[in-house]
C-alpha positions as CSV (number, residue, x, y, z in Angstrom):
1,M,9.1,25.5,19.2
2,T,6.0,25.8,21.4
3,F,2.2,26.2,21.3
4,K,2.3,29.0,23.9
5,D,-0.9,27.9,25.7
6,A,-2.8,27.6,22.4
7,R,-6.2,25.9,22.6
8,I,-6.2,22.9,20.1
9,A,-9.2,20.8,19.2
10,V,-8.5,17.1,18.5
11,L,-11.1,15.1,16.6
12,E,-9.3,11.8,17.0
13,A,-11.1,9.2,19.1
14,R,-8.8,6.1,19.4
15,M,-5.5,8.0,19.9
16,S,-6.8,11.1,21.6
17,S,-4.8,10.6,24.8
18,E,-1.5,10.1,22.9
19,M,-2.1,13.2,20.9
20,A,-3.1,15.2,23.9
21,D,0.2,14.2,25.5
22,L,2.2,15.4,22.5
23,I,0.4,18.7,22.5
24,R,0.9,19.2,26.2
25,R,4.7,18.5,25.9
26,Q,4.8,21.4,23.4
27,G,3.0,23.8,25.8
28,G,-0.5,23.6,24.3
29,H,-3.9,22.8,25.8
30,S,-5.8,20.1,23.8
31,F,-9.4,19.3,24.1
32,S,-10.9,16.1,22.7
33,V,-14.1,16.2,20.5
34,P,-14.4,12.8,19.0
35,A,-16.0,13.0,15.6
36,V,-16.4,9.3,14.8
37,R,-17.8,6.3,16.4
38,E,-16.7,2.9,15.2
39,V,-19.5,0.4,15.5
40,A,-19.0,-3.4,14.9
41,V,-21.4,-4.9,12.3
42,G,-22.9,-8.3,13.0
43,S,-20.8,-10.5,10.8
44,A,-20.5,-14.0,12.1
45,Q,-21.9,-15.6,8.9
46,P,-19.9,-13.5,6.4
47,V,-16.7,-14.1,8.4
48,S,-17.4,-17.9,8.6
49,T,-17.9,-17.9,4.8
50,F,-14.7,-15.9,4.4
51,I,-12.7,-18.4,6.4
52,N,-14.2,-21.2,4.4
53,H,-13.1,-19.6,1.2
54,L,-9.6,-19.0,2.6
55,S,-9.3,-22.6,3.8
56,D,-10.4,-24.2,0.6
57,S,-8.2,-21.9,-1.5
58,S,-11.2,-20.2,-3.1
59,L,-9.5,-16.9,-2.2
60,Q,-5.9,-16.4,-3.5
61,T,-5.3,-12.8,-2.3
62,V,-6.5,-10.8,0.7
63,V,-6.3,-7.0,1.0
64,F,-6.4,-5.4,4.4
65,F,-7.0,-1.6,4.8
66,T,-6.7,-1.1,8.5
67,G,-5.5,-2.7,11.7
68,V,-8.9,-2.2,13.2
69,G,-10.4,-4.3,10.4
70,I,-7.9,-7.1,11.1
71,K,-8.6,-7.0,14.8
72,A,-12.4,-7.2,14.1
73,L,-11.8,-10.2,11.8
74,I,-9.6,-12.0,14.4
75,A,-12.2,-11.3,17.2
76,E,-15.0,-12.7,15.1
77,A,-12.9,-15.8,14.1
78,E,-12.1,-16.3,17.8
79,S,-15.8,-16.2,18.8
80,L,-16.4,-18.8,16.1
81,Q,-13.6,-20.9,17.5
82,R,-11.9,-20.7,14.1
83,L,-9.0,-18.4,14.8
84,P,-6.2,-21.1,14.2
85,E,-7.9,-22.0,10.9
86,L,-8.0,-18.4,9.8
87,L,-4.3,-17.7,10.7
88,N,-3.2,-20.9,9.1
89,A,-5.1,-20.1,5.9
90,L,-3.6,-16.6,5.7
91,H,-0.1,-18.2,5.5
92,H,-1.1,-19.7,2.2
93,V,-2.4,-16.6,0.3
94,T,-1.0,-13.3,-1.0
95,V,-1.6,-10.8,1.8
96,V,-1.5,-7.1,0.9
97,C,-1.7,-4.2,3.4
98,R,-2.4,-0.5,2.9
99,G,0.4,0.5,5.2
100,P,2.1,-0.2,8.5
101,K,-0.9,-0.4,10.8
102,P,-2.5,-3.6,9.4
103,W,1.0,-5.0,8.8
104,A,1.8,-4.5,12.6
105,V,-1.3,-6.4,13.7
106,L,-0.6,-9.3,11.3
107,K,3.0,-9.4,12.6
108,R,1.7,-10.1,16.1
109,Y,0.2,-13.3,14.8
110,D,3.2,-14.2,12.6
111,V,1.2,-13.8,9.4
112,P,3.5,-13.0,6.5
113,V,2.7,-9.9,4.5
114,T,3.5,-10.2,0.8
115,A,3.3,-6.5,0.0
116,S,2.5,-3.2,1.7
117,A,1.7,0.2,0.3
118,R,4.3,2.9,0.6
119,E,3.9,6.2,2.3
120,P,1.5,8.1,2.5
121,Y,-0.6,4.9,2.6
122,T,-3.6,6.0,0.5
123,S,-5.6,4.0,-2.0
124,T,-3.3,5.3,-4.7
125,E,-0.3,3.6,-3.2
126,L,-2.3,0.5,-2.6
127,L,-3.2,0.3,-6.3
128,E,0.5,0.6,-7.1
129,V,1.1,-2.6,-5.1
130,L,-1.8,-4.4,-6.6
131,E,-1.0,-3.4,-10.2
132,P,1.8,-6.0,-10.9
133,L,-0.1,-8.9,-9.3
134,Q,-1.6,-11.6,-11.6
135,L,-5.3,-11.1,-10.7
136,V,-7.1,-12.2,-13.9
137,G,-9.5,-15.0,-13.0
138,T,-8.4,-15.1,-9.3
139,S,-10.5,-14.3,-6.2
140,V,-9.5,-11.4,-3.9
141,G,-10.9,-10.9,-0.4
142,V,-11.1,-7.2,0.6
143,V,-11.4,-6.4,4.3
144,H,-12.7,-2.8,4.3
145,Y,-12.6,0.0,6.9
146,G,-15.7,1.9,8.1
147,E,-17.1,2.1,4.6
148,R,-16.5,0.4,1.3
149,N,-13.6,1.5,-0.8
150,T,-15.1,1.4,-4.3
151,L,-11.9,2.7,-6.0
152,V,-10.0,-0.4,-5.1
153,T,-12.9,-2.9,-5.7
154,Q,-13.5,-1.3,-9.1
155,F,-9.8,-1.6,-9.9
156,L,-9.8,-5.3,-9.0
157,R,-12.9,-6.0,-11.1
158,E,-11.4,-4.2,-14.1
159,K,-8.4,-6.6,-13.6
160,E,-11.0,-9.4,-14.0
161,A,-10.7,-10.6,-10.5
162,N,-13.6,-11.9,-8.4
163,V,-14.0,-9.7,-5.3
164,E,-15.3,-10.9,-1.9
165,E,-15.8,-8.0,0.5
166,L,-16.0,-7.9,4.3
167,C,-17.3,-4.9,6.2
168,L,-16.8,-5.6,9.9
169,Y,-17.4,-2.1,11.3
170,E,-18.9,1.2,10.2
171,W,-18.2,4.9,10.9
172,L,-21.1,6.7,12.6
173,L,-21.5,10.1,14.3
174,P,-21.0,10.0,18.1
175,D,-24.1,9.2,20.2
176,D,-23.9,12.7,21.6
177,I,-23.3,15.3,18.9
178,E,-23.6,18.3,21.2
179,P,-19.7,18.6,21.6
180,L,-19.4,18.7,17.9
181,Q,-22.1,21.4,17.7
182,T,-20.3,23.4,20.3
183,L,-17.0,23.0,18.5
184,V,-18.5,24.4,15.3
185,R,-19.7,27.5,17.2
186,D,-16.5,27.9,19.1
187,I,-14.4,27.9,15.9
188,I,-16.6,30.5,14.4
189,A,-16.4,32.6,17.6
190,R,-12.6,32.5,17.6
191,R,-12.3,30.3,20.7
192,V,-10.2,27.6,19.0
193,D,-6.6,28.4,18.0
194,A,-6.0,25.2,16.0
195,I,-7.8,22.0,14.9
196,V,-6.2,18.7,14.1
197,F,-7.8,16.4,11.5
198,T,-6.4,12.8,11.2
199,S,-8.9,11.2,8.9
200,Q,-11.3,12.2,6.1
201,I,-14.3,11.0,8.0
202,Q,-13.6,13.5,10.8
203,V,-13.9,16.3,8.2
204,R,-17.1,15.0,6.7
205,H,-18.8,14.6,10.1
206,L,-17.7,18.1,11.3
207,F,-19.2,19.6,8.1
208,L,-22.3,17.4,8.4
209,I,-22.9,19.0,11.8
210,A,-22.2,22.5,10.4
211,E,-24.7,21.9,7.7
212,E,-27.4,20.8,10.2
213,L,-26.7,24.0,12.1
214,Q,-26.8,26.0,8.8
215,L,-23.3,27.3,9.6
216,T,-21.3,25.8,6.8
217,E,-20.2,29.1,5.2
218,E,-19.2,30.5,8.5
219,L,-17.2,27.4,9.4
220,V,-15.3,27.5,6.1
221,E,-14.5,31.2,6.6
222,A,-13.4,30.6,10.2
223,L,-11.1,27.8,9.1
224,H,-9.5,30.1,6.7
225,T,-9.1,33.2,8.9
226,K,-9.5,32.3,12.6
227,T,-8.4,28.7,13.3
228,I,-5.2,27.0,12.1
229,V,-6.0,23.8,10.3
230,A,-3.6,20.8,10.5
231,S,-4.3,17.8,8.2
232,I,-2.5,14.4,8.0
233,G,-2.2,12.7,4.7
234,P,-3.4,13.6,1.2
235,T,-6.9,11.9,1.5
236,C,-7.8,14.0,4.6
237,T,-6.4,17.1,2.9
238,G,-8.3,16.4,-0.3
239,V,-11.6,16.2,1.5
240,L,-10.9,19.4,3.4
241,Q,-10.2,21.1,0.0
242,S,-13.4,19.7,-1.4
243,Y,-15.2,21.7,1.3
244,G,-13.2,24.8,0.4
245,V,-10.7,24.6,3.2
246,T,-6.9,24.7,2.5
247,P,-5.0,23.3,5.5
248,H,-2.3,25.5,6.9
249,V,-0.2,22.6,8.1
250,I,0.4,19.3,6.3
251,P,3.3,17.2,7.7
252,E,5.9,15.7,5.4
253,H,5.1,12.2,6.8
254,P,1.5,11.1,7.6
255,K,2.2,10.3,11.3
256,M,0.9,11.8,14.5
257,G,4.2,12.9,15.9
258,H,5.2,14.7,12.6
259,L,1.8,16.3,12.5
260,I,2.0,17.8,16.0
261,R,5.6,19.0,15.5
262,S,4.7,20.6,12.2
263,L,1.8,22.4,13.8
264,A,4.0,23.6,16.7
265,E,6.6,24.9,14.2
266,Y,3.9,26.7,12.3
267,M,2.3,28.3,15.3
268,S,5.7,29.3,16.7
């Protein structure tokens, strides 16, 4: 099982070095083209209000989507000199996570997690966890990722819960989009053997660049016939399919190691 010197594009930003190491161990050559920039949003006042509502029991449940969102909340609380108050308040509410990453961050601070979504950790599995909770007339805090998840907030409102939302960072294109422009052209020109998508926003940003270059149709065709596409998780896969691209490789488990092994097996 080896990549046999294949040239593999990685759009991941935060874990690019770890992914590059996995690819290198399998005999491949990875090159990083980050497709997303996570930018903190000025949120001192919303976070202060959020902590107030946790502390005075105005919020009974908190939903965390990502570890990044929790880290941003903790950093803001620390800058406000209210971190102990935040952590103490989280011990007295129902804490729900959309998978292991937010759960792992909370564990470092000894914050108990009431429920966590099962694999593959999408909004669908999160709704399964929220469904049995008694939410009518309660208030639920939702700490989003780089954009608002309207599917979950709509569900909560249909359950007659009051929703308080926190958006602590947002997803933007990189400051320098030239590497992404070059990647689009390289895929079309058969200079990329495989490409690895680990989030739906990576897909959307790549196609945004292709649209600006007026090369969307050529990119779709190339991702069908020239470049092997690996996708992690049903959300990412669904967005690829919405652009007309069917991934060649989808791992059984939505984890980075499984993704790279599955891609190596396919390419072997």
